[in-house]
N, C-alpha and C positions, 0 to 999 in steps of 0.2 A: 504493500499499499504506499502511496505517495506520503512522504514524511510531512509535507506541508498540510495535507489533509488531516493527518493524525494530530499535529500540533493545533490545527484550527478547532478540531473537535474537543481536544483537551481544554483549550481556552474557553470554548462555549460552556463546557461543563463546570469549569471553575467559576465563570461569571454567574451561571445559574445557581450554583451552590452559594456563592457570595450573597446574591439577592435573597436566597431562602433564609440565610442566617440573619440578615438585617431585618427582613420582614417578620421573622419569628421573634426576634428580640424586641422589635417594636410592638408586636401584638401583646407580648407579655407585659411590657412597660406600660402600655396604654390601659390594659385591663387590671393590672395588679400593682403597678409601680415599678420603679427602677431596681428596687431592692430585691424584687423576685427574679430578676434576670441573672442567670448564671450560665457558664459554658455547658455544664452538664445538663441543665434544663433545655437549653437550645438544641444540644446534640440529641437528646431524647426525642424532642418534637420533630426534628427533621430526619430522624432515623439514621444518624451518622455517629461515629465515635468522636469523642473530644479531639483526638489528634487531627482529624479532618478540618476542624475549625481552627486549631492552632496553626495549621499549614497555611491558612489565609489571613488570620488575625493574630497578632502578637499576644493580646490578652483581651479581657473584657472591656477595658477602656478604649481600645481600638475600635471595637464594635460600636460602642456608644458614640464615639467621634463620627463615625460614618453615618450613624443613625441621625445624628443632629445635622450633618451636612444634607442628608436627604430631606430632612424636615424643612430646611431653608429652601431647598429646590421646590418642594411642594408648595410652600408659601408663595414663592415667586410665581409659580405656575397659576396659583389661585388668583394672584393679583393681575397677572397678564390676561387671564380669562375674563376678568371683570372689567378690563380696560376697554372703554368704548369711546372712540374718537368722535362719534356723532353727538355726544352731549357736551355741555360746556366744560371747561377745565375745572371749575369749582365743583361741578357734579362728579367729575372723574376722581378728584381727590377725596370726596366723600365716599364714593364707591370703593376706592382702595381701603379706606378706613373700615368700611363694613366688611370687606373681604378679609382684612386682618382679623377682625372680630370673629367672623364665621370660621376661619381656620382654627383659631384658638379654642373656640367653642366645640369644634369637632374633635380635636385631640389636645386637651388642656395640658396633660403631662408632658407631651413632646414640646409644646409651645413653651411651657415653663422651663424645661431643661435647656432649650435653645437660648433662653435668656438668663440662665444660671440661677433659676429660682426653685426648681423641684428636684434636681439631681442630688442624690445623697452626698456626693463628694465632688469637689470642683474638678472640671475637665478642661484642660487648657488646649485650645486649638486655634489655628490661624483663622482670620476672618474669611468665611466662605465667599466665593465669587458671587453667589446669589444675593448676598447682603449688599454688595456694591451695586448690583444691577437694580435692586429694589430702591436704593437711594437715588440712583440715576433717574428712574422712572418718576419718583416724587420731585426730584429737582427739575426735570423737564416740564412737568405740570406747573410748577411754581413759576418758572420762566415765562410760560405761556400766559398765566394768570396776570403777571405784573408787567407784560408788555404795554407800552414801549420802554418802560423803565428798565435800566440795566442794573442787574444785581451783581454785586461783587462776588467773587468766589467764596470769601469768608461769610458774607451775608447769606448766601444761598445755603451753604453748609450748616450754618446756625439754624436756619428755618427747617431744614430737613431733620436735623438732630432733635430739635424741639418737638416737631410733629411726631417722629418716631418714638422718642421717650414718652410722650404723652399717650400715644396709642398703646404702647406696651404697658404703661402704668395703669391706665383706666381699664384696659382689657383684663389685666391680671387681678386687680382688686374687684372688678365687676364679676368675673367668673367665680371668684372665691366667695362671693356672697357678702362682701363687706361694704357694699354700697346700698344704703337704705332705698328701697324701691325695687331692688332685684336687678336681673339682667336687662330687662326692658329699659329701665331708667339709665343704667350704665351705658348702654348703646346710645341713648339720646344724648347723654353727657359727652360721649366721645364725638358725636356729630357736631354738637354745640362747640366743643373745644376747637375743632377744626375751623368752624366758621368764625369764632372769636379771634383765633390767631390771624386769619386772613384780614378780618376787619381792622385789627390793630396794626398789622403790617402796612395796610393801605394808608391808614391815617398817619403812620410814622413816616 
């Protein structure tokens, strides 16, 4: 058999196993919490021995890191799917805020871990490319909103970080039930915060 075909098949099998490991770890984390995720538990679920997992991941932390990267990619995909150029840029920004909320509501444990809030131990990892892409999307919308005004690079980054921090904060405390009025009020406050920021920046 052609060696290239053999290598290609092995690569596909490794990729398939890698995805199965991440998806299984994610399912356990979403349903039971990160503390319940172990190499042995994953191995049992996918019907492989632990050595097969260690051949692809150095340790459990490496699995968690990839899981979080995947979470950011999913969040980016959600934001891109909600992005509609046929509505006003202000409405696009509000739509992105709602998409942020919807993703966090769908998988709160993953969202919390992505922002270092629910993982039992700190996981250090470089900023995913998806984060930069999300910030670019928000920045592009802000540029469009404030045309013809020219926003400096620092001014634009300040706006993006304020919006991102506010979204993460309100989503987190809203989903944890710490806002009086429940999730519905938390979402309304998130939308109001975005509108109030835009109003203040226009006046400034």
